[in-house]
C-alpha positions as CSV (number, residue, x, y, z in Angstrom):
1,M,-20.6,-43.2,-5.2
2,S,-18.9,-39.8,-3.1
3,R,-21.1,-37.1,-4.1
4,T,-18.2,-34.4,-2.3
5,L,-15.9,-34.7,1.2
6,L,-16.3,-31.0,1.7
7,L,-19.3,-31.9,4.0
8,R,-17.4,-34.5,5.8
9,F,-14.6,-32.4,7.0
10,A,-17.0,-29.7,7.8
11,A,-18.8,-32.3,10.3
12,A,-15.6,-33.6,11.1
13,L,-15.0,-30.1,13.2
14,L,-18.3,-29.0,13.8
15,L,-18.5,-32.4,15.5
16,V,-15.5,-32.8,18.0
17,A,-16.6,-29.0,18.8
18,S,-20.5,-30.4,20.0
19,S,-18.3,-32.7,22.8
20,A,-15.8,-30.8,23.4
21,G,-17.8,-28.6,26.5
22,C,-18.1,-32.0,28.1
23,S,-14.8,-31.6,29.7
24,V,-15.5,-28.2,30.2
25,L,-16.0,-27.5,34.0
26,S,-14.5,-31.0,35.2
27,A,-10.5,-32.2,34.0
28,G,-10.0,-30.9,31.2
29,T,-9.6,-32.6,28.7
30,L,-11.7,-34.5,26.1
31,R,-10.9,-37.9,25.4
32,V,-11.8,-38.7,21.8
33,A,-12.2,-42.0,19.5
34,V,-10.4,-42.2,16.2
35,V,-10.5,-45.1,14.3
36,D,-7.8,-44.5,12.1
37,E,-4.5,-43.0,12.3
38,P,-5.0,-38.5,12.2
39,L,-2.7,-37.8,8.9
40,N,-2.5,-35.5,6.5
41,L,-3.4,-32.6,8.3
42,S,-2.6,-30.2,6.3
43,A,-5.9,-30.3,4.3
44,A,-4.8,-33.8,2.2
45,Y,-7.2,-35.1,4.5
46,L,-8.6,-39.3,3.3
47,D,-10.5,-40.2,6.0
48,E,-13.1,-39.2,8.6
49,S,-10.0,-39.6,11.7
50,S,-7.9,-37.2,9.8
51,A,-11.0,-35.1,9.0
52,L,-11.4,-34.4,12.6
53,V,-8.1,-33.9,13.9
54,G,-7.5,-32.0,10.8
55,G,-10.1,-29.7,11.4
56,L,-9.9,-29.5,15.4
57,V,-6.4,-27.3,13.9
58,Q,-7.5,-26.0,10.4
59,A,-9.6,-23.1,10.4
60,G,-11.2,-21.2,7.1
61,L,-12.8,-17.9,6.5
62,Y,-16.0,-19.1,7.1
63,R,-17.4,-22.0,8.5
64,P,-21.3,-23.5,8.3
65,D,-23.9,-23.6,10.8
66,A,-26.3,-26.5,11.3
67,A,-28.2,-25.2,9.0
68,F,-25.1,-24.8,6.5
69,R,-24.9,-21.2,6.7
70,P,-21.7,-19.7,6.2
71,Q,-21.0,-18.3,9.8
72,A,-17.4,-15.6,9.7
73,L,-14.8,-17.4,11.4
74,L,-11.0,-15.6,9.7
75,A,-13.4,-13.0,8.0
76,D,-14.8,-10.4,9.4
77,G,-18.6,-9.9,8.6
78,E,-20.0,-11.1,5.0
79,P,-18.5,-10.9,1.8
80,T,-18.4,-8.1,-1.0
81,I,-19.9,-9.5,-3.5
82,S,-20.1,-7.5,-7.5
83,P,-23.0,-7.0,-9.1
84,G,-22.6,-10.1,-11.8
85,G,-21.7,-12.1,-8.6
86,T,-18.1,-13.3,-9.8
87,T,-16.3,-11.1,-7.9
88,W,-16.1,-12.1,-4.0
89,S,-13.6,-9.6,-1.4
90,V,-13.4,-10.3,1.8
91,K,-11.7,-8.5,4.9
92,L,-10.0,-10.4,7.7
93,K,-9.9,-10.4,11.2
94,N,-7.9,-7.8,13.0
95,G,-4.6,-9.8,14.9
96,L,-5.0,-13.6,13.5
97,S,-1.9,-15.5,13.4
98,F,-1.2,-18.9,13.3
99,H,-0.2,-21.9,16.0
100,D,3.1,-20.6,15.4
101,G,3.0,-17.2,16.1
102,S,3.2,-15.6,12.7
103,F,0.3,-13.6,11.4
104,L,-2.0,-15.0,9.0
105,T,-2.8,-12.5,6.4
106,S,-4.3,-12.3,2.4
107,D,-0.8,-13.7,1.1
108,D,-1.9,-17.3,3.4
109,V,-5.1,-17.4,1.9
110,A,-4.1,-16.6,-1.6
111,F,-1.4,-18.9,-1.2
112,T,-3.9,-21.7,-0.1
113,Y,-6.5,-20.9,-3.0
114,E,-3.3,-21.2,-6.0
115,L,-1.8,-24.3,-4.0
116,A,-5.4,-25.7,-4.5
117,K,-5.4,-24.5,-8.0
118,S,-2.5,-25.8,-9.3
119,G,-2.0,-28.7,-12.2
120,Q,-0.6,-31.4,-9.2
121,C,-2.8,-30.2,-6.4
122,P,-1.7,-32.2,-2.8
123,L,-4.7,-31.0,-1.1
124,A,-8.0,-33.2,-0.6
125,A,-9.3,-34.0,-3.9
126,D,-12.6,-32.1,-3.9
127,I,-11.2,-29.2,-2.3
128,C,-8.9,-29.6,-5.5
129,D,-12.0,-29.8,-8.0
130,L,-13.5,-27.4,-6.4
131,V,-11.5,-24.6,-7.3
132,R,-9.7,-25.8,-10.0
133,T,-13.3,-25.8,-11.3
134,R,-15.0,-22.4,-10.4
135,L,-11.5,-20.1,-9.2
136,E,-10.5,-17.3,-12.3
137,S,-7.6,-16.3,-9.8
138,V,-7.5,-15.5,-6.0
139,E,-5.4,-11.7,-5.5
140,A,-4.2,-10.7,-1.8
141,D,-2.9,-7.0,-0.6
142,G,-0.5,-8.4,1.2
143,G,-2.2,-6.9,4.5
144,Q,-6.4,-8.2,5.4
145,R,-7.9,-7.9,1.9
146,V,-7.9,-11.0,-0.2
147,T,-10.1,-11.0,-3.8
148,F,-11.8,-14.3,-5.4
149,R,-12.8,-13.9,-9.2
150,L,-14.5,-16.6,-10.4
151,I,-15.0,-18.4,-13.8
152,A,-19.1,-17.3,-13.5
153,S,-21.3,-16.5,-10.9
154,W,-21.5,-19.6,-8.7
155,S,-23.7,-19.0,-5.3
156,P,-22.5,-21.9,-3.3
157,W,-19.0,-20.5,-3.4
158,A,-19.6,-18.6,0.3
159,T,-20.1,-22.7,1.8
160,R,-18.4,-24.9,-0.5
161,G,-15.2,-22.3,-1.9
162,L,-15.0,-19.9,1.2
163,T,-14.7,-22.7,3.7
164,I,-11.9,-24.5,2.8
165,P,-8.5,-24.3,5.8
166,I,-6.2,-21.7,5.0
167,L,-2.0,-23.0,5.3
168,P,0.6,-20.9,6.4
169,K,2.8,-20.1,3.6
170,A,5.6,-19.7,5.4
171,A,5.4,-23.0,7.6
172,L,4.7,-24.9,4.9
173,L,7.8,-23.3,3.0
174,K,9.8,-23.9,5.8
175,S,8.7,-27.6,5.6
176,L,9.3,-28.0,2.0
177,E,13.2,-26.4,2.9
178,R,13.7,-29.1,5.8
179,F,12.9,-31.8,3.3
180,R,14.9,-30.4,0.7
181,A,18.0,-30.2,2.7
182,A,17.7,-33.9,4.0
183,V,17.3,-35.2,0.8
184,A,19.5,-32.9,-1.3
185,G,22.5,-36.2,-1.6
186,A,19.4,-38.5,-3.4
187,D,21.0,-39.9,-6.4
188,R,17.9,-40.2,-9.0
189,T,19.1,-42.2,-11.2
190,L,19.0,-44.9,-8.6
191,I,15.6,-43.7,-7.2
192,T,14.3,-44.6,-10.7
193,L,16.6,-47.9,-11.2
194,A,14.9,-49.0,-7.5
195,R,11.3,-48.5,-8.2
196,E,12.1,-49.5,-12.0
197,N,13.2,-52.9,-10.9
198,I,9.6,-53.5,-7.9
199,V,7.2,-52.4,-11.4
200,A,9.3,-55.5,-13.8
201,E,9.8,-58.1,-10.8
202,L,5.6,-57.3,-10.3
203,D,5.1,-57.5,-14.1
204,A,6.9,-60.5,-14.1
205,T,4.9,-62.5,-11.1
206,S,1.9,-61.2,-13.3
207,C,0.1,-60.0,-10.2
208,G,-3.3,-58.4,-10.4
209,L,-4.4,-60.3,-13.3
210,P,-7.8,-62.0,-12.4
211,T,-6.7,-65.7,-12.3
212,T,-3.6,-64.0,-10.4
213,N,-3.7,-63.2,-6.5
214,A,-2.9,-59.9,-5.8
215,C,0.7,-58.2,-5.7
216,E,2.4,-57.9,-2.9
217,Y,4.8,-55.5,-1.7
218,A,5.9,-56.8,1.6
219,P,9.3,-58.9,0.1
220,F,10.5,-55.7,-0.8
221,I,10.3,-54.0,2.5
222,P,14.5,-54.3,2.8
223,Q,14.7,-52.5,-0.8
224,L,12.5,-50.1,0.2
225,E,13.7,-49.1,3.2
226,R,17.0,-49.4,2.2
227,T,16.6,-47.3,-0.4
228,L,14.4,-44.1,1.2
229,S,16.5,-44.5,4.3
230,Q,20.3,-44.1,2.1
231,A,18.0,-40.8,-0.3
232,G,17.3,-39.0,3.0
233,L,13.4,-39.5,3.6
234,S,12.5,-40.5,7.2
235,L,10.0,-43.5,7.2
236,P,7.0,-44.1,8.7
237,D,6.7,-45.1,11.7
238,P,4.3,-48.7,11.7
239,R,2.8,-48.1,14.3
240,M,0.4,-46.0,12.1
241,L,0.0,-49.4,10.2
242,P,-1.2,-51.8,12.4
243,T,-2.9,-55.4,11.6
244,L,-6.5,-55.1,11.2
245,N,-7.1,-56.1,15.0
246,G,-4.2,-54.1,16.0
247,G,-4.5,-50.2,17.1
248,A,-4.7,-48.2,20.4
249,Q,-5.1,-50.5,22.7
250,G,-4.5,-53.6,20.4
251,G,-0.5,-53.6,20.4
252,A,-0.9,-55.7,17.2
253,A,2.1,-56.2,14.5
254,R,2.8,-54.1,12.3
255,N,0.7,-54.9,8.7
256,D,3.4,-55.8,6.6
257,E,1.6,-54.6,2.9
258,A,0.2,-51.8,3.8
259,Y,3.6,-50.3,5.2
260,A,5.5,-52.2,2.0
261,K,2.5,-50.2,-0.4
262,D,3.1,-46.8,1.9
263,L,6.5,-46.8,1.1
264,F,6.7,-47.9,-2.9
265,G,4.5,-44.8,-2.8
266,R,6.7,-42.6,-0.9
267,L,9.2,-44.2,-3.8
268,T,7.0,-42.8,-6.3
269,R,6.3,-39.7,-5.3
270,F,9.7,-38.9,-4.0
271,E,10.8,-39.9,-7.7
272,S,8.6,-37.2,-9.2
273,Y,10.3,-35.2,-7.3
274,L,13.7,-35.1,-8.4
275,L,11.6,-34.7,-12.2
276,T,10.1,-31.4,-10.6
277,P,11.3,-27.8,-11.5
278,A,11.8,-26.3,-8.3
279,E,8.6,-24.0,-8.3
280,S,6.4,-27.4,-8.9
281,Q,8.2,-28.7,-5.5
282,L,5.9,-28.0,-3.3
283,E,3.0,-29.2,-4.6
284,V,5.0,-32.6,-5.4
285,A,6.3,-33.1,-2.3
286,Y,3.5,-32.0,0.3
287,P,2.8,-35.5,1.4
288,L,6.3,-35.7,2.4
289,L,6.8,-33.1,4.2
290,D,6.7,-33.2,7.8
291,A,3.8,-30.8,7.9
292,G,1.2,-33.7,7.1
293,L,2.3,-35.4,10.5
294,I,2.8,-32.3,12.5
295,P,0.4,-29.5,11.3
296,V,1.0,-25.7,11.4
297,G,-3.0,-24.1,11.7
298,A,-5.0,-21.3,12.8
299,G,-7.9,-23.5,14.8
300,P,-8.8,-24.0,17.7
301,Y,-6.6,-26.4,19.1
302,K,-3.1,-26.6,18.2
303,F,-0.5,-29.6,17.5
304,V,0.9,-31.1,21.1
305,E,2.7,-34.5,20.5
306,R,1.8,-37.7,18.6
307,T,1.7,-41.5,19.8
308,P,1.6,-42.8,16.5
309,G,-0.8,-45.6,16.6
310,E,-2.1,-45.2,19.6
311,S,-2.8,-41.1,20.5
312,L,-2.3,-37.3,19.6
313,S,-2.6,-34.5,22.1
314,L,-4.1,-30.8,21.3
315,E,-4.1,-27.9,23.5
316,S,-6.5,-24.9,23.1
317,F,-4.8,-21.9,21.1
318,S,-5.3,-18.8,23.1
319,G,-4.8,-16.7,19.2
320,F,-8.1,-19.0,18.1
321,A,-10.0,-16.0,16.2
322,L,-12.9,-16.3,18.4
323,G,-11.1,-16.6,20.8
324,E,-9.4,-19.6,23.2
325,P,-12.2,-22.6,23.7
326,L,-13.2,-23.7,27.1
327,T,-11.6,-26.5,26.9
328,G,-8.2,-27.0,27.5
329,R,-6.8,-30.2,25.7
330,V,-8.2,-33.1,23.8
331,L,-6.4,-36.1,23.6
332,V,-7.1,-38.1,20.4
333,R,-7.4,-42.6,20.9
334,R,-7.2,-44.9,18.1
335,Y,-8.8,-48.0,18.6
336,A,-9.2,-50.9,15.4
337,T,-12.8,-51.0,15.5
338,Q,-16.1,-48.8,16.9
339,A,-16.6,-51.9,19.2
340,G,-13.5,-51.5,20.5
341,A,-14.2,-47.6,21.1
342,I,-17.5,-48.5,22.4
343,S,-17.0,-50.9,25.3
344,A,-13.9,-47.9,26.3
345,F,-16.2,-45.2,26.1
346,Q,-18.9,-47.8,28.0
347,A,-16.5,-48.3,30.5
348,S,-16.1,-44.1,31.2
349,Q,-12.1,-43.7,29.3
350,L,-13.6,-41.1,26.7
351,D,-16.4,-39.0,26.0
352,W,-17.0,-39.1,22.5
353,V,-17.4,-41.6,19.8
354,P,-18.0,-40.3,16.6
355,H,-18.7,-41.4,13.5
356,L,-20.2,-44.6,15.0
357,S,-23.1,-46.7,12.7
358,A,-26.2,-49.0,13.1
359,T,-24.6,-52.2,13.9
360,S,-22.3,-50.7,16.1
361,V,-25.0,-50.1,18.7
362,A,-27.8,-52.2,17.8
363,G,-28.5,-53.3,21.1
364,L,-26.4,-50.7,23.3
365,E,-27.6,-49.9,26.5
366,V,-25.6,-47.0,27.0
367,R,-23.6,-46.3,30.5
368,S,-25.3,-43.8,32.7
369,G,-24.2,-40.1,32.6
370,A,-24.3,-40.8,28.7
371,T,-26.4,-40.5,25.6
372,L,-26.6,-41.7,22.3
373,L,-27.6,-39.1,19.6
374,K,-28.9,-40.3,16.8
375,G,-29.4,-37.8,13.7
376,P,-28.8,-37.6,9.9
377,S,-25.1,-38.2,9.3
378,S,-23.1,-36.3,7.2
379,R,-22.8,-39.8,4.5
380,G,-25.9,-39.0,2.8
381,Y,-29.2,-40.7,1.2
382,L,-30.2,-43.9,-1.3
383,F,-32.0,-43.1,-4.6
384,L,-33.4,-45.6,-7.1
385,A,-32.1,-43.6,-10.3
386,F,-34.2,-44.4,-13.5
387,N,-32.7,-44.4,-16.9
388,M,-34.5,-42.1,-19.0
389,R,-33.1,-42.8,-22.1
390,P,-34.9,-43.5,-25.6
391,G,-35.8,-47.0,-26.0
392,R,-35.3,-47.8,-22.5
393,P,-38.1,-49.2,-20.1
394,F,-38.2,-46.1,-17.5
395,A,-38.0,-43.8,-20.8
396,D,-41.2,-43.4,-19.8
397,P,-42.7,-41.0,-17.7
398,V,-46.3,-42.6,-17.3
399,V,-43.7,-45.5,-16.3
400,R,-41.7,-43.9,-14.0
401,S,-44.8,-42.3,-12.1
402,A,-46.1,-45.8,-11.4
403,L,-43.9,-47.1,-9.9
404,S,-43.0,-44.7,-8.0
405,S,-47.3,-44.8,-7.0
406,C,-46.7,-48.3,-6.4
407,V,-43.8,-48.5,-3.6
408,D,-45.0,-48.2,0.1
409,L,-41.4,-46.4,1.1
410,P,-42.1,-46.5,5.1
411,S,-42.7,-50.2,5.1
412,I,-39.5,-50.8,2.5
413,I,-37.6,-48.3,4.6
414,S,-38.4,-49.8,8.1
415,E,-37.8,-53.5,6.9
416,A,-35.0,-52.7,4.7
417,A,-33.2,-49.9,6.2
418,G,-34.3,-50.6,9.9
419,E,-34.4,-47.6,12.3
420,S,-30.9,-46.2,11.0
421,G,-33.1,-45.3,8.4
422,I,-34.8,-41.6,8.0
423,P,-37.2,-40.6,5.3
424,I,-36.9,-38.1,2.8
425,S,-38.1,-36.2,0.2
426,S,-35.3,-33.7,-1.1
427,T,-31.8,-33.8,-2.3
428,V,-31.5,-30.9,0.4
429,A,-29.6,-31.9,3.9
430,P,-32.3,-32.2,5.9
431,N,-31.6,-28.6,7.9
432,S,-30.4,-27.3,5.5
433,W,-31.5,-23.2,5.5
434,A,-32.8,-24.0,1.7
435,A,-35.3,-27.4,2.8
436,P,-38.7,-27.5,2.2
437,S,-40.5,-26.8,5.6
438,P,-43.1,-29.3,6.1
439,A,-41.4,-31.8,3.8
440,A,-43.6,-32.9,1.7
441,A,-44.1,-36.4,1.0
442,E,-42.0,-37.8,-1.5
443,T,-44.4,-40.7,-2.8
444,V,-47.9,-42.1,-1.9
445,R,-48.7,-45.7,-2.2
446,D,-51.6,-46.0,-4.5
447,T,-51.7,-49.5,-6.8
448,A,-54.7,-48.9,-8.3
449,G,-54.4,-45.3,-9.4
450,A,-50.8,-47.1,-10.3
451,R,-52.6,-49.6,-12.8
452,A,-55.2,-46.9,-14.0
453,S,-52.4,-45.1,-15.2
454,L,-50.7,-47.4,-17.5
455,V,-54.0,-48.5,-19.2
456,A,-54.8,-44.9,-20.0
457,D,-50.9,-44.4,-21.1
458,G,-52.2,-48.5,-23.1
459,W,-51.0,-50.7,-21.2
460,S,-52.1,-53.8,-21.2
461,E,-52.2,-56.6,-18.8
462,E,-51.1,-59.8,-19.9
463,S,-51.6,-63.4,-18.9
464,D,-48.7,-63.8,-16.8
465,G,-49.7,-60.4,-14.5
466,V,-47.0,-58.4,-16.6
467,F,-48.2,-55.6,-18.8
468,A,-47.2,-54.8,-22.3
469,K,-47.9,-52.0,-24.8
470,L,-46.7,-52.6,-28.6
471,G,-45.0,-55.4,-28.2
472,S,-42.7,-54.0,-25.2
473,R,-43.4,-55.5,-22.0
474,L,-42.2,-53.5,-18.4
475,E,-39.4,-55.7,-16.8
476,A,-36.1,-54.1,-16.2
477,S,-33.2,-54.9,-13.8
478,I,-32.4,-52.7,-10.7
479,L,-28.5,-52.9,-10.4
480,V,-27.3,-52.6,-7.0
481,R,-24.5,-52.7,-5.6
482,D,-23.1,-55.9,-4.2
483,G,-22.3,-56.1,-0.4
484,Q,-25.0,-53.8,0.4
485,S,-27.7,-56.1,1.9
486,A,-30.0,-52.8,3.1
487,R,-29.7,-51.6,-0.7
488,T,-30.2,-55.2,-1.5
489,S,-33.2,-55.6,0.4
490,A,-34.8,-52.6,-0.9
491,A,-34.7,-53.2,-4.5
492,Q,-35.8,-56.7,-3.8
493,L,-39.1,-55.0,-1.8
494,I,-39.3,-52.3,-4.6
495,A,-39.3,-55.3,-7.2
496,D,-42.7,-57.7,-5.2
497,Q,-44.6,-54.8,-4.4
498,A,-44.0,-53.3,-7.8
499,A,-45.3,-56.7,-8.6
500,E,-48.6,-55.5,-7.8
501,C,-49.3,-53.1,-10.7
502,G,-47.5,-54.8,-13.5
503,F,-44.2,-54.6,-13.1
504,S,-41.9,-57.6,-13.6
505,L,-38.8,-56.3,-12.4
506,S,-35.2,-58.4,-10.9
507,V,-32.3,-57.1,-9.0
508,S,-28.8,-57.7,-10.2
509,A,-25.6,-57.3,-8.0
510,Q,-22.6,-56.3,-8.5
511,S,-19.3,-55.2,-8.7
512,Y,-19.3,-51.7,-8.2
513,S,-15.7,-51.0,-10.1
514,S,-15.7,-53.4,-12.4
515,E,-19.4,-53.7,-13.8
516,I,-21.6,-51.0,-12.1
517,L,-19.3,-48.4,-12.8
518,P,-18.8,-48.4,-16.3
519,R,-22.8,-49.0,-16.5
520,L,-22.8,-45.8,-15.7
521,R,-20.9,-44.1,-18.0
522,Y,-22.1,-43.6,-21.1
523,P,-23.8,-44.6,-23.2
524,N,-26.0,-45.9,-19.7
525,D,-26.4,-49.4,-20.4
526,F,-29.0,-50.0,-17.3
527,D,-33.3,-50.1,-16.6
528,A,-32.6,-48.1,-12.4
529,Y,-29.6,-47.9,-10.0
530,I,-29.9,-48.1,-6.5
531,G,-27.0,-45.5,-5.2
532,S,-25.7,-42.9,-2.8
533,W,-25.0,-39.4,-3.1
534,Q,-23.8,-37.1,0.0
535,W,-25.3,-34.1,1.4
536,S,-24.0,-31.3,-0.1
537,L,-22.9,-27.6,1.8
538,D,-24.9,-26.0,-0.8
539,P,-28.1,-27.1,-2.0
540,D,-27.3,-26.6,-6.2
541,D,-28.5,-30.2,-7.7
542,S,-27.0,-28.3,-11.1
543,D,-23.9,-31.4,-11.6
544,L,-26.6,-33.9,-10.7
545,F,-29.6,-32.9,-12.7
546,S,-28.7,-30.8,-15.2
547,S,-29.2,-31.2,-18.5
548,A,-25.3,-30.6,-19.2
549,A,-24.4,-33.3,-16.9
550,C,-25.8,-36.8,-19.2
551,P,-23.3,-38.3,-19.8
552,T,-21.7,-37.7,-23.2
553,E,-19.4,-40.1,-25.9
554,E,-17.2,-36.7,-25.0
555,D,-17.5,-36.5,-21.4
556,P,-18.7,-40.2,-20.4
557,A,-18.3,-39.5,-16.9
558,G,-21.3,-36.7,-16.0
559,K,-23.4,-37.5,-13.3
560,N,-26.5,-36.9,-14.7
561,F,-26.5,-40.7,-15.5
562,A,-30.7,-40.9,-15.1
563,C,-30.1,-38.7,-18.1
564,W,-32.9,-36.3,-17.3
565,Q,-33.5,-33.5,-19.9
566,S,-35.6,-30.9,-18.4
567,G,-35.8,-27.2,-19.7
568,T,-37.5,-26.0,-16.1
569,A,-35.4,-27.9,-14.2
570,D,-32.5,-26.5,-15.8
571,S,-34.0,-22.8,-15.4
572,L,-34.5,-23.2,-12.0
573,L,-30.9,-24.3,-11.5
574,R,-29.7,-21.7,-13.5
575,Q,-32.1,-19.2,-11.2
576,G,-30.7,-20.9,-7.8
577,L,-26.5,-20.4,-8.5
578,G,-27.4,-16.5,-9.8
579,S,-28.6,-15.2,-6.5
580,A,-26.9,-15.0,-3.6
581,S,-30.2,-14.0,-1.2
582,E,-31.8,-17.0,0.7
583,S,-35.0,-15.5,0.0
584,V,-34.6,-16.2,-3.8
585,R,-33.0,-19.1,-4.1
586,A,-34.9,-21.2,-1.1
587,P,-38.1,-20.8,-3.0
588,L,-36.8,-22.2,-6.2
589,Y,-35.3,-24.8,-5.0
590,A,-38.6,-25.8,-3.1
591,E,-40.0,-25.9,-6.7
592,F,-36.9,-27.8,-8.0
593,Q,-38.1,-30.4,-5.5
594,A,-41.7,-30.5,-6.9
595,H,-40.5,-30.6,-10.2
596,R,-38.0,-33.7,-9.6
597,R,-41.1,-35.3,-8.2
598,S,-43.3,-34.6,-10.5
599,E,-41.0,-36.0,-13.2
600,R,-38.6,-39.0,-11.2
601,P,-36.0,-39.1,-12.3
602,Y,-35.5,-40.7,-9.3
603,L,-37.6,-42.0,-6.0
604,L,-35.7,-41.1,-2.7
605,L,-35.4,-43.7,-0.3
606,W,-34.0,-42.6,2.7
607,A,-30.9,-41.0,4.6
608,D,-28.6,-42.5,6.7
609,A,-28.5,-41.8,10.3
610,G,-25.2,-41.3,12.1
611,Y,-24.8,-42.4,15.7
612,A,-22.4,-40.8,18.4
613,L,-21.8,-40.9,22.2
614,L,-21.0,-38.5,24.1
615,S,-20.8,-37.7,28.3
616,S,-23.5,-36.0,29.0
617,G,-24.5,-32.5,30.8
618,I,-23.4,-31.1,27.2
619,S,-25.2,-27.8,26.7
620,W,-24.9,-24.5,24.3
621,P,-27.6,-21.7,23.3
622,T,-28.2,-23.9,20.0
623,A,-28.8,-27.0,21.5
624,E,-32.4,-27.4,20.5
625,S,-32.6,-26.3,16.8
626,D,-28.9,-27.6,15.6
627,V,-29.5,-31.4,17.2
628,S,-31.1,-33.0,14.1
629,S,-28.7,-31.4,11.8
630,P,-25.3,-33.3,10.4
631,L,-23.3,-30.1,11.6
632,Y,-24.9,-29.9,14.9
633,A,-22.4,-29.2,16.6
634,W,-21.3,-26.1,15.3
635,S,-20.6,-23.8,17.6
636,I,-17.8,-24.6,19.3
637,E,-16.8,-21.8,21.6
638,S,-20.0,-21.7,23.3
639,W,-19.8,-25.6,24.6
640,G,-20.5,-26.0,28.1
641,D,-21.7,-27.9,31.2
């Protein structure tokens, strides 16, 4: 389950920064591998590849460093925060500009946040949700100062709200005007008729029903191409949508089904555009604008050219707010698979391969002059959540504590996750300024103590070894997502070990979308669940653990599906949100984590490791402290050989 993509976007920007130094004193070109076509590069990223390239091209007011502290980028120093914490004022650096030479002012900042706050926000979903739910208004003075008024005091605004990419208002409006001119002759009636005819034909086949095959859009390619072309829309380059085994260096044919679905998406989007008032057309047309493929930003690198399906070239931006990057050029090459990218790296055709999985690097002997990096992945951590609603087996805190004391986490991690599992005892991201140090143990196995605590609570062992109390037995099911072998293995190991303490646990692997997700919603029909969250840029966990986040009939999708109701936890979280001071907040989150371990809404399992291949010789001033962070490569201007 995804918590937020903001950290992934930040990681993409910062990780690519690390590799920039590998070619500073050699050819001056950094060769980077991605496995998806970089699209939607104006802050509408949908995948890691797009976020990586978009992060190079775009820049925010601030950026997080390796310890997740916000560091000024376009901003001139720290924000000024009102006593109540609801008003944040930011002054921009002098002489800022975008890649096209236009000045970057507070008007561009306000434009970006207003776009994100709009009802049809076209940016990355998590950016839209964040700004909509936290920002009351934004005001620009037309020059160098912008003022944000929040709906309520919210200290994570520093890292989560002020780090989104700042977009060029003038360039986007020009892109919209080019689009308007191209489609000026489109007939709305014909567009609607074309869409309705395709939908009717799909419905006639009953596609998508459980007993039939999925809908097939490929047969409609000629019709879709003809309709869009006649309307004046540009068609996607088929090379951007290769078959599974294609991509750069692959020479594969077009993926007809993916291509057709893209065309149909454009058709429905264009129909919406034609029905939208002029003042809202930017939001609706945004995915169709050329700015998504040929972006203009204020980041360290500017777009040069693209060979669809193969590569994308960027060059250093001399007007970058922190000075021109040392590496003059970045060449992003697309590969169909991680294996293909690794092979190219081993042949010295690449300098950096990010976002590698444990499976892809298993047993890899890295070529000379290169290194394999391992550290906490931005993808986050796994947990065992207990349903604490009355009537459920784990509603009893003694039962939750006993189970947690009965498992041997180190052996579970070793067997289920191998070397890719990193032990954790906090929901705060590793290396965050708020991460407890030294880290406490998440749990220590004590089967005798676990059994004794259950007996003291009135539980007794029955003839089959399972504990019972007042007619209820310690029987429960652990829900896991099907196809996730590590999670399933962990669940079975937990069940096996818990049997020594009188538990009878079964493992139920289910489809996430059709079975698990509905059961995590109100009224929460599960006993225990192994899931995952992404790390957050800020240590606040109110969205996961506050009493208000427990799913209800009115708000069935609350993220606190464990339904942990704790006045102490709520108080600590509120205090943490009410101050922007690290010295005030850090002890509060340390106390919160200790309280979480005491009451056990979650038993944390492990953090996923992330891997990257880099050419050797890279150095930077803060490498020793940065290397263990998901954002280890935050300081692009300081990297070198």
